[in-house]
N, CA, C and O atoms as a CHARMM CRD file, in Angstrom:
* protein
*
  316
    1    1 MET  N    117.92900 113.31300 115.69200 PROA 1      0.00000
    2    1 MET  CA   117.83500 113.25400 117.13900 PROA 1      0.00000
    3    1 MET  C    119.19200 112.86500 117.70400 PROA 1      0.00000
    4    1 MET  O    119.81100 111.90600 117.24100 PROA 1      0.00000
    5    2 ARG  N    119.64400 113.58700 118.67900 PROA 2      0.00000
    6    2 ARG  CA   120.93400 113.31700 119.32300 PROA 2      0.00000
    7    2 ARG  C    120.77200 112.19700 120.31800 PROA 2      0.00000
    8    2 ARG  O    119.89700 112.23500 121.18300 PROA 2      0.00000
    9    3 ILE  N    121.63000 111.18800 120.19000 PROA 3      0.00000
   10    3 ILE  CA   121.62300 110.04800 121.09800 PROA 3      0.00000
   11    3 ILE  C    122.62600 110.32800 122.21400 PROA 3      0.00000
   12    3 ILE  O    123.78500 110.62900 121.93000 PROA 3      0.00000
   13    4 PRO  N    122.20300 110.23500 123.48800 PROA 4      0.00000
   14    4 PRO  CA   123.14900 110.45800 124.58500 PROA 4      0.00000
   15    4 PRO  C    124.35600 109.53000 124.46000 PROA 4      0.00000
   16    4 PRO  O    124.21400 108.33100 124.22200 PROA 4      0.00000
   17    5 GLY  N    125.53400 110.10300 124.62200 PROA 5      0.00000
   18    5 GLY  CA   126.75000 109.32800 124.52500 PROA 5      0.00000
   19    5 GLY  C    127.31700 109.26300 123.10900 PROA 5      0.00000
   20    5 GLY  O    128.42600 108.76800 122.91000 PROA 5      0.00000
   21    6 ASP  N    126.56700 109.75900 122.12200 PROA 6      0.00000
   22    6 ASP  CA   127.05000 109.77800 120.75000 PROA 6      0.00000
   23    6 ASP  C    127.95500 110.98600 120.59800 PROA 6      0.00000
   24    6 ASP  O    127.49100 112.12400 120.66800 PROA 6      0.00000
   25    7 ASP  N    129.25600 110.74500 120.38700 PROA 7      0.00000
   26    7 ASP  CA   130.20000 111.85600 120.36100 PROA 7      0.00000
   27    7 ASP  C    130.55300 112.30900 118.94100 PROA 7      0.00000
   28    7 ASP  O    131.50700 113.06400 118.75200 PROA 7      0.00000
   29    8 THR  N    129.79000 111.85200 117.94400 PROA 8      0.00000
   30    8 THR  CA   130.05100 112.32300 116.58800 PROA 8      0.00000
   31    8 THR  C    129.60400 113.77000 116.46000 PROA 8      0.00000
   32    8 THR  O    128.65300 114.19800 117.11500 PROA 8      0.00000
   33    9 ASP  N    130.28300 114.50100 115.62800 PROA 9      0.00000
   34    9 ASP  CA   129.93500 115.91400 115.49600 PROA 9      0.00000
   35    9 ASP  C    128.81900 116.12500 114.47700 PROA 9      0.00000
   36    9 ASP  O    128.49200 115.23300 113.69400 PROA 9      0.00000
   37   10 ARG  N    128.25100 117.31100 114.50700 PROA 10     0.00000
   38   10 ARG  CA   127.08400 117.63300 113.68700 PROA 10     0.00000
   39   10 ARG  C    127.32500 117.47000 112.18600 PROA 10     0.00000
   40   10 ARG  O    126.49400 116.85500 111.51900 PROA 10     0.00000
   41   11 PRO  N    128.42700 117.99200 111.61500 PROA 11     0.00000
   42   11 PRO  CA   128.63900 117.79900 110.17600 PROA 11     0.00000
   43   11 PRO  C    128.72400 116.31900 109.79000 PROA 11     0.00000
   44   11 PRO  O    128.22400 115.91800 108.73900 PROA 11     0.00000
   45   12 TRP  N    129.35100 115.51900 110.63700 PROA 12     0.00000
   46   12 TRP  CA   129.47000 114.08500 110.34600 PROA 12     0.00000
   47   12 TRP  C    128.10000 113.41900 110.37100 PROA 12     0.00000
   48   12 TRP  O    127.80500 112.59200 109.50800 PROA 12     0.00000
   49   13 ARG  N    127.25200 113.76400 111.35100 PROA 13     0.00000
   50   13 ARG  CA   125.91200 113.18400 111.41800 PROA 13     0.00000
   51   13 ARG  C    125.09700 113.56200 110.18400 PROA 13     0.00000
   52   13 ARG  O    124.41500 112.72000 109.60100 PROA 13     0.00000
   53   14 LYS  N    125.17100 114.84100 109.78700 PROA 14     0.00000
   54   14 LYS  CA   124.43300 115.29000 108.60800 PROA 14     0.00000
   55   14 LYS  C    124.95100 114.60300 107.34000 PROA 14     0.00000
   56   14 LYS  O    124.16500 114.26300 106.45500 PROA 14     0.00000
   57   15 SER  N    126.24100 114.40300 107.25100 PROA 15     0.00000
   58   15 SER  CA   126.82200 113.74200 106.08900 PROA 15     0.00000
   59   15 SER  C    126.43400 112.26900 106.03600 PROA 15     0.00000
   60   15 SER  O    126.21200 111.73100 104.95100 PROA 15     0.00000
   61   16 ARG  N    126.34800 111.61200 107.18400 PROA 16     0.00000
   62   16 ARG  CA   125.87900 110.22500 107.22000 PROA 16     0.00000
   63   16 ARG  C    124.43100 110.13800 106.76600 PROA 16     0.00000
   64   16 ARG  O    124.04600 109.19300 106.07800 PROA 16     0.00000
   65   17 LEU  N    123.62300 111.13200 107.15500 PROA 17     0.00000
   66   17 LEU  CA   122.24200 111.19000 106.70400 PROA 17     0.00000
   67   17 LEU  C    122.19000 111.33700 105.18100 PROA 17     0.00000
   68   17 LEU  O    121.39500 110.67500 104.51400 PROA 17     0.00000
   69   18 ALA  N    123.04100 112.20600 104.64000 PROA 18     0.00000
   70   18 ALA  CA   123.11200 112.37300 103.18400 PROA 18     0.00000
   71   18 ALA  C    123.50600 111.05600 102.51400 PROA 18     0.00000
   72   18 ALA  O    122.97400 110.71700 101.45700 PROA 18     0.00000
   73   19 ALA  N    124.42700 110.32100 103.11500 PROA 19     0.00000
   74   19 ALA  CA   124.85300 109.02600 102.57000 PROA 19     0.00000
   75   19 ALA  C    123.68900 108.03800 102.56600 PROA 19     0.00000
   76   19 ALA  O    123.50400 107.30200 101.59700 PROA 19     0.00000
   77   20 ARG  N    122.90500 108.01800 103.64100 PROA 20     0.00000
   78   20 ARG  CA   121.74800 107.11700 103.70100 PROA 20     0.00000
   79   20 ARG  C    120.73300 107.46100 102.61700 PROA 20     0.00000
   80   20 ARG  O    120.12400 106.57100 102.02400 PROA 20     0.00000
   81   21 ILE  N    120.55200 108.75800 102.36000 PROA 21     0.00000
   82   21 ILE  CA   119.63700 109.18200 101.30200 PROA 21     0.00000
   83   21 ILE  C    120.15400 108.70700  99.94400 PROA 21     0.00000
   84   21 ILE  O    119.37100 108.27600  99.09800 PROA 21     0.00000
   85   22 LEU  N    121.46900 108.78500  99.73300 PROA 22     0.00000
   86   22 LEU  CA   122.04600 108.28400  98.47400 PROA 22     0.00000
   87   22 LEU  C    121.81600 106.77800  98.32700 PROA 22     0.00000
   88   22 LEU  O    121.55400 106.30000  97.22300 PROA 22     0.00000
   89   23 PHE  N    121.91100 106.02700  99.43000 PROA 23     0.00000
   90   23 PHE  CA   121.64300 104.60100  99.38000 PROA 23     0.00000
   91   23 PHE  C    120.20200 104.34200  98.96000 PROA 23     0.00000
   92   23 PHE  O    119.93600 103.46000  98.14300 PROA 23     0.00000
   93   24 ARG  N    119.26100 105.12500  99.52900 PROA 24     0.00000
   94   24 ARG  CA   117.85700 104.95500  99.16000 PROA 24     0.00000
   95   24 ARG  C    117.62400 105.33200  97.69900 PROA 24     0.00000
   96   24 ARG  O    116.85600 104.67200  97.00000 PROA 24     0.00000
   97   25 LYS  N    118.28900 106.39500  97.23800 PROA 25     0.00000
   98   25 LYS  CA   118.14600 106.80000  95.84200 PROA 25     0.00000
   99   25 LYS  C    118.64100 105.69000  94.92000 PROA 25     0.00000
  100   25 LYS  O    117.98800 105.36300  93.92900 PROA 25     0.00000
  101   26 GLU  N    119.78800 105.11700  95.24600 PROA 26     0.00000
  102   26 GLU  CA   120.36600 104.05500  94.42100 PROA 26     0.00000
  103   26 GLU  C    119.45100 102.83200  94.39600 PROA 26     0.00000
  104   26 GLU  O    119.38700 102.12400  93.39000 PROA 26     0.00000
  105   27 ALA  N    118.74400 102.58200  95.49800 PROA 27     0.00000
  106   27 ALA  CA   117.84100 101.42900  95.58800 PROA 27     0.00000
  107   27 ALA  C    116.47000 101.72500  94.98600 PROA 27     0.00000
  108   27 ALA  O    115.62700 100.83300  94.88700 PROA 27     0.00000
  109   28 GLY  N    116.24400 102.98300  94.58300 PROA 28     0.00000
  110   28 GLY  CA   114.96200 103.35000  94.00500 PROA 28     0.00000
  111   28 GLY  C    113.86700 103.55000  95.03100 PROA 28     0.00000
  112   28 GLY  O    112.68600 103.41500  94.71100 PROA 28     0.00000
  113   29 ARG  N    114.24300 103.87000  96.26300 PROA 29     0.00000
  114   29 ARG  CA   113.27100 104.03300  97.34900 PROA 29     0.00000
  115   29 ARG  C    113.29200 105.43300  97.94500 PROA 29     0.00000
  116   29 ARG  O    112.97000 105.60700  99.12000 PROA 29     0.00000
  117   30 MET  N    113.66200 106.42000  97.16200 PROA 30     0.00000
  118   30 MET  CA   113.77000 107.78700  97.67000 PROA 30     0.00000
  119   30 MET  C    112.36600 108.40800  97.76400 PROA 30     0.00000
  120   30 MET  O    111.60600 108.37200  96.79700 PROA 30     0.00000
  121   31 THR  N    112.03300 108.96600  98.91200 PROA 31     0.00000
  122   31 THR  CA   110.71800 109.55900  99.14100 PROA 31     0.00000
  123   31 THR  C    110.76600 111.07700  98.94600 PROA 31     0.00000
  124   31 THR  O    111.84100 111.65700  98.78700 PROA 31     0.00000
  125   32 ALA  N    109.61200 111.70000  98.96000 PROA 32     0.00000
  126   32 ALA  CA   109.54100 113.16400  98.86800 PROA 32     0.00000
  127   32 ALA  C    110.26900 113.79100 100.05900 PROA 32     0.00000
  128   32 ALA  O    110.93400 114.81600  99.91300 PROA 32     0.00000
  129   33 ARG  N    110.14500 113.18500 101.21300 PROA 33     0.00000
  130   33 ARG  CA   110.84300 113.68100 102.41900 PROA 33     0.00000
  131   33 ARG  C    112.35800 113.61600 102.20700 PROA 33     0.00000
  132   33 ARG  O    113.07500 114.55500 102.55400 PROA 33     0.00000
  133   34 ASP  N    112.83900 112.51500 101.64000 PROA 34     0.00000
  134   34 ASP  CA   114.26700 112.38400 101.34500 PROA 34     0.00000
  135   34 ASP  C    114.73000 113.50700 100.42500 PROA 34     0.00000
  136   34 ASP  O    115.79500 114.08700 100.63500 PROA 34     0.00000
  137   35 ARG  N    113.92200 113.81500  99.39300 PROA 35     0.00000
  138   35 ARG  CA   114.29300 114.88200  98.45500 PROA 35     0.00000
  139   35 ARG  C    114.35400 116.23600  99.15600 PROA 35     0.00000
  140   35 ARG  O    115.25500 117.03200  98.89500 PROA 35     0.00000
  141   36 ARG  N    113.39600 116.49800 100.04500 PROA 36     0.00000
  142   36 ARG  CA   113.41700 117.77100 100.80100 PROA 36     0.00000
  143   36 ARG  C    114.66500 117.86900 101.66400 PROA 36     0.00000
  144   36 ARG  O    115.34100 118.89800 101.66700 PROA 36     0.00000
  145   37 ILE  N    114.97500 116.80100 102.39700 PROA 37     0.00000
  146   37 ILE  CA   116.15000 116.79900 103.26700 PROA 37     0.00000
  147   37 ILE  C    117.41800 116.91300 102.43100 PROA 37     0.00000
  148   37 ILE  O    118.35000 117.62000 102.81400 PROA 37     0.00000
  149   38 ALA  N    117.46100 116.22400 101.29000 PROA 38     0.00000
  150   38 ALA  CA   118.64200 116.28000 100.40900 PROA 38     0.00000
  151   38 ALA  C    118.89500 117.70500  99.93600 PROA 38     0.00000
  152   38 ALA  O    120.04800 118.13100  99.86600 PROA 38     0.00000
  153   39 ARG  N    117.83200 118.45600  99.60800 PROA 39     0.00000
  154   39 ARG  CA   118.00500 119.84900  99.17600 PROA 39     0.00000
  155   39 ARG  C    118.60700 120.68600 100.29400 PROA 39     0.00000
  156   39 ARG  O    119.49300 121.50600 100.05200 PROA 39     0.00000
  157   40 VAL  N    118.13000 120.48200 101.51000 PROA 40     0.00000
  158   40 VAL  CA   118.65900 121.22600 102.66500 PROA 40     0.00000
  159   40 VAL  C    120.12900 120.87200 102.89600 PROA 40     0.00000
  160   40 VAL  O    120.96000 121.75400 103.11400 PROA 40     0.00000
  161   41 LEU  N    120.44100 119.57800 102.84800 PROA 41     0.00000
  162   41 LEU  CA   121.81700 119.14100 103.07500 PROA 41     0.00000
  163   41 LEU  C    122.74900 119.60800 101.96100 PROA 41     0.00000
  164   41 LEU  O    123.90700 119.93500 102.22000 PROA 41     0.00000
  165   42 ALA  N    122.25500 119.64100 100.72400 PROA 42     0.00000
  166   42 ALA  CA   123.07800 120.08900  99.60000 PROA 42     0.00000
  167   42 ALA  C    123.47300 121.55300  99.75600 PROA 42     0.00000
  168   42 ALA  O    124.54100 121.95300  99.29300 PROA 42     0.00000
  169   43 ALA  N    122.63500 122.35200 100.39700 PROA 43     0.00000
  170   43 ALA  CA   122.92500 123.76300 100.59500 PROA 43     0.00000
  171   43 ALA  C    123.73900 124.02500 101.86700 PROA 43     0.00000
  172   43 ALA  O    124.21200 125.14000 102.08500 PROA 43     0.00000
  173   44 ASP  N    123.89800 123.00500 102.69700 PROA 44     0.00000
  174   44 ASP  CA   124.60000 123.14800 103.96800 PROA 44     0.00000
  175   44 ASP  C    126.11200 123.09200 103.75700 PROA 44     0.00000
  176   44 ASP  O    126.62400 122.10000 103.23800 PROA 44     0.00000
  177   45 LYS  N    126.82600 124.13600 104.14900 PROA 45     0.00000
  178   45 LYS  CA   128.27900 124.20200 103.94900 PROA 45     0.00000
  179   45 LYS  C    129.04200 123.20800 104.83700 PROA 45     0.00000
  180   45 LYS  O    130.19600 122.88800 104.55200 PROA 45     0.00000
  181   46 GLU  N    128.40600 122.71900 105.90700 PROA 46     0.00000
  182   46 GLU  CA   129.07700 121.74000 106.77000 PROA 46     0.00000
  183   46 GLU  C    129.12300 120.34900 106.13400 PROA 46     0.00000
  184   46 GLU  O    129.98000 119.53700 106.48200 PROA 46     0.00000
  185   47 VAL  N    128.21800 120.07800 105.21800 PROA 47     0.00000
  186   47 VAL  CA   128.14000 118.76100 104.57300 PROA 47     0.00000
  187   47 VAL  C    129.03500 118.79100 103.33500 PROA 47     0.00000
  188   47 VAL  O    128.69500 119.41300 102.32900 PROA 47     0.00000
  189   48 THR  N    130.16800 118.11900 103.41800 PROA 48     0.00000
  190   48 THR  CA   131.13000 118.12500 102.31700 PROA 48     0.00000
  191   48 THR  C    131.13000 116.77500 101.60200 PROA 48     0.00000
  192   48 THR  O    130.70800 115.76200 102.15900 PROA 48     0.00000
  193   49 ASN  N    131.60900 116.78200 100.36200 PROA 49     0.00000
  194   49 ASN  CA   131.70000 115.53400  99.60100 PROA 49     0.00000
  195   49 ASN  C    132.56200 114.50800 100.32700 PROA 49     0.00000
  196   49 ASN  O    132.24200 113.31900 100.34400 PROA 49     0.00000
  197   50 GLY  N    133.65200 114.96900 100.92500 PROA 50     0.00000
  198   50 GLY  CA   134.54200 114.06200 101.64700 PROA 50     0.00000
  199   50 GLY  C    133.84700 113.38400 102.81600 PROA 50     0.00000
  200   50 GLY  O    134.01900 112.18400 103.03200 PROA 50     0.00000
  201   51 LEU  N    133.06000 114.14900 103.57400 PROA 51     0.00000
  202   51 LEU  CA   132.34000 113.55300 104.69900 PROA 51     0.00000
  203   51 LEU  C    131.24900 112.60400 104.22600 PROA 51     0.00000
  204   51 LEU  O    130.99800 111.58100 104.86300 PROA 51     0.00000
  205   52 ILE  N    130.59800 112.93400 103.11200 PROA 52     0.00000
  206   52 ILE  CA   129.59100 112.02700 102.56600 PROA 52     0.00000
  207   52 ILE  C    130.25000 110.72500 102.13200 PROA 52     0.00000
  208   52 ILE  O    129.70900 109.64700 102.37700 PROA 52     0.00000
  209   53 GLN  N    131.42900 110.81400 101.48200 PROA 53     0.00000
  210   53 GLN  CA   132.15700 109.60100 101.09400 PROA 53     0.00000
  211   53 GLN  C    132.50200 108.75600 102.32000 PROA 53     0.00000
  212   53 GLN  O    132.37400 107.53200 102.28800 PROA 53     0.00000
  213   54 GLN  N    132.94000 109.40600 103.39900 PROA 54     0.00000
  214   54 GLN  CA   133.23300 108.66800 104.63100 PROA 54     0.00000
  215   54 GLN  C    131.96700 107.99900 105.16000 PROA 54     0.00000
  216   54 GLN  O    132.00400 106.86100 105.62800 PROA 54     0.00000
  217   55 GLY  N    130.84600 108.71700 105.08000 PROA 55     0.00000
  218   55 GLY  CA   129.57300 108.15200 105.51900 PROA 55     0.00000
  219   55 GLY  C    129.17700 106.94200 104.70400 PROA 55     0.00000
  220   55 GLY  O    128.68800 105.95300 105.25000 PROA 55     0.00000
  221   56 ILE  N    129.38600 107.01300 103.39200 PROA 56     0.00000
  222   56 ILE  CA   129.07300 105.87900 102.51700 PROA 56     0.00000
  223   56 ILE  C    129.90200 104.66200 102.92000 PROA 56     0.00000
  224   56 ILE  O    129.38100 103.55100 103.01600 PROA 56     0.00000
  225   57 TYR  N    131.19200 104.87700 103.15400 PROA 57     0.00000
  226   57 TYR  CA   132.04900 103.75800 103.57000 PROA 57     0.00000
  227   57 TYR  C    131.66200 103.25100 104.95900 PROA 57     0.00000
  228   57 TYR  O    131.70700 102.04700 105.21300 PROA 57     0.00000
  229   58 ALA  N    131.28400 104.15800 105.85500 PROA 58     0.00000
  230   58 ALA  CA   130.89100 103.75300 107.20500 PROA 58     0.00000
  231   58 ALA  C    129.61400 102.91100 107.18600 PROA 58     0.00000
  232   58 ALA  O    129.41400 102.05800 108.05000 PROA 58     0.00000
  233   59 LEU  N    128.76200 103.15300 106.20500 PROA 59     0.00000
  234   59 LEU  CA   127.51100 102.39500 106.09200 PROA 59     0.00000
  235   59 LEU  C    127.69800 101.08000 105.34700 PROA 59     0.00000
  236   59 LEU  O    126.73800 100.33000 105.17000 PROA 59     0.00000
  237   60 GLY  N    128.91500 100.79100 104.91000 PROA 60     0.00000
  238   60 GLY  CA   129.21900  99.46600 104.39700 PROA 60     0.00000
  239   60 GLY  C    129.21600  99.28700 102.89300 PROA 60     0.00000
  240   60 GLY  O    128.92900  98.18600 102.42200 PROA 60     0.00000
  241   61 ILE  N    129.52000 100.30800 102.12200 PROA 61     0.00000
  242   61 ILE  CA   129.51300 100.17600 100.65400 PROA 61     0.00000
  243   61 ILE  C    130.66500  99.30000 100.17400 PROA 61     0.00000
  244   61 ILE  O    130.48100  98.47200  99.28200 PROA 61     0.00000
  245   62 ARG  N    131.82000  99.46700 100.74000 PROA 62     0.00000
  246   62 ARG  CA   133.07200  98.76400 100.45200 PROA 62     0.00000
  247   62 ARG  C    133.21000  98.21800  99.02500 PROA 62     0.00000
  248   62 ARG  O    133.62900  98.95600  98.13300 PROA 62     0.00000
  249   63 THR  N    132.87200  96.96300  98.79100 PROA 63     0.00000
  250   63 THR  CA   133.13700  96.32600  97.49900 PROA 63     0.00000
  251   63 THR  C    132.19400  96.78300  96.39200 PROA 63     0.00000
  252   63 THR  O    132.47100  96.53800  95.21800 PROA 63     0.00000
  253   64 ARG  N    131.09400  97.43600  96.73100 PROA 64     0.00000
  254   64 ARG  CA   130.13200  97.88300  95.72200 PROA 64     0.00000
  255   64 ARG  C    130.33400  99.33600  95.32600 PROA 64     0.00000
  256   64 ARG  O    129.48300  99.88700  94.62700 PROA 64     0.00000
  257   65 LYS  N    131.40800  99.97900  95.73500 PROA 65     0.00000
  258   65 LYS  CA   131.58800 101.41800  95.52200 PROA 65     0.00000
  259   65 LYS  C    131.47900 101.81300  94.05400 PROA 65     0.00000
  260   65 LYS  O    130.76100 102.76000  93.73500 PROA 65     0.00000
  261   66 HSD  N    132.15700 101.12800  93.16500 PROA 66     0.00000
  262   66 HSD  CA   132.11500 101.49900  91.74400 PROA 66     0.00000
  263   66 HSD  C    130.70500 101.30400  91.17700 PROA 66     0.00000
  264   66 HSD  O    130.19800 102.16000  90.45300 PROA 66     0.00000
  265   67 GLU  N    130.08400 100.18300  91.50800 PROA 67     0.00000
  266   67 GLU  CA   128.71800  99.91900  91.05200 PROA 67     0.00000
  267   67 GLU  C    127.75200 100.98300  91.58600 PROA 67     0.00000
  268   67 GLU  O    126.88200 101.45800  90.85600 PROA 67     0.00000
  269   68 PHE  N    127.90900 101.35300  92.85300 PROA 68     0.00000
  270   68 PHE  CA   127.08000 102.37300  93.49200 PROA 68     0.00000
  271   68 PHE  C    127.21600 103.70600  92.75200 PROA 68     0.00000
  272   68 PHE  O    126.21100 104.33200  92.41500 PROA 68     0.00000
  273   69 ASP  N    128.45100 104.14100  92.49700 PROA 69     0.00000
  274   69 ASP  CA   128.68700 105.39100  91.76700 PROA 69     0.00000
  275   69 ASP  C    128.08600 105.33000  90.36900 PROA 69     0.00000
  276   69 ASP  O    127.48800 106.29800  89.90000 PROA 69     0.00000
  277   70 HSD  N    128.24800 104.19000  89.70900 PROA 70     0.00000
  278   70 HSD  CA   127.71200 104.01100  88.35500 PROA 70     0.00000
  279   70 HSD  C    126.17500 104.11300  88.36800 PROA 70     0.00000
  280   70 HSD  O    125.59000 104.77900  87.51300 PROA 70     0.00000
  281   71 ASN  N    125.53100 103.45500  89.33200 PROA 71     0.00000
  282   71 ASN  CA   124.06600 103.48000  89.42300 PROA 71     0.00000
  283   71 ASN  C    123.52700 104.87600  89.68400 PROA 71     0.00000
  284   71 ASN  O    122.42000 105.20200  89.25600 PROA 71     0.00000
  285   72 LEU  N    124.29500 105.70200  90.38100 PROA 72     0.00000
  286   72 LEU  CA   123.87800 107.07600  90.66000 PROA 72     0.00000
  287   72 LEU  C    124.25800 108.03000  89.53500 PROA 72     0.00000
  288   72 LEU  O    123.91500 109.21100  89.57500 PROA 72     0.00000
  289   73 GLY  N    124.97000 107.51500  88.52600 PROA 73     0.00000
  290   73 GLY  CA   125.37700 108.35800  87.41600 PROA 73     0.00000
  291   73 GLY  C    126.56200 109.24700  87.74300 PROA 73     0.00000
  292   73 GLY  O    126.75900 110.27900  87.10200 PROA 73     0.00000
  293   74 LEU  N    127.35500 108.85600  88.73700 PROA 74     0.00000
  294   74 LEU  CA   128.50600 109.67000  89.14300 PROA 74     0.00000
  295   74 LEU  C    129.76400 109.34600  88.34700 PROA 74     0.00000
  296   74 LEU  O    130.72300 110.11900  88.36500 PROA 74     0.00000
  297   75 VAL  N    129.77100 108.21400  87.64900 PROA 75     0.00000
  298   75 VAL  CA   130.91000 107.83400  86.79900 PROA 75     0.00000
  299   75 VAL  C    130.36700 107.36400  85.45500 PROA 75     0.00000
  300   75 VAL  O    129.18800 107.03300  85.32600 PROA 75     0.00000
  301   76 GLY  N    131.24000 107.33900  84.46400 PROA 76     0.00000
  302   76 GLY  CA   130.84800 106.91200  83.12100 PROA 76     0.00000
  303   76 GLY  C    130.66800 105.41200  83.04000 PROA 76     0.00000
  304   76 GLY  O    130.83000 104.69200  84.02500 PROA 76     0.00000
  305   77 GLN  N    130.33600 104.96500  81.86800 PROA 77     0.00000
  306   77 GLN  CA   130.17600 103.53200  81.61700 PROA 77     0.00000
  307   77 GLN  C    131.49900 102.82100  81.79200 PROA 77     0.00000
  308   77 GLN  O    132.54300 103.36900  81.43600 PROA 77     0.00000
  309   78 PRO  N    131.48200 101.59200  82.34100 PROA 78     0.00000
  310   78 PRO  CA   132.73900 100.83200  82.44400 PROA 78     0.00000
  311   78 PRO  C    133.25200 100.46900  81.06500 PROA 78     0.00000
  312   78 PRO  O    132.46700 100.26400  80.13900 PROA 78     0.00000
  313   79 HSD  N    134.55500 100.39100  80.92700 PROA 79     0.00000
  314   79 HSD  CA   135.17500 100.09300  79.62800 PROA 79     0.00000
  315   79 HSD  C    135.20000  98.62900  79.36700 PROA 79     0.00000
  316   79 HSD  O    135.68500  98.19600  78.32200 PROA 79     0.00000
C-alpha cells in the first residue's frame, strides 16, 4: 500500500519487502504467504540483490550481518 508522502520508488519498496521476508525466514517465522510473495519478488527484475542488501541495512541488521548471512546459509562456516 502506498503511503501518501512516501517518496521511495517502487523497486526500493519491493526490495525492502524482500528484506523483511528474509528477516522472518531467519527468525523461523516465514509463512506460506511470505513464500508466495518471495517467489514473485524473486522473479521481478526490479528487485536486485543490491537493493535487498540496502533494505536489510535500512531495517537495522548492522552488527548482525555476518550472523544473519550465516543463518540463511548465504556464507560458509566461520573459520
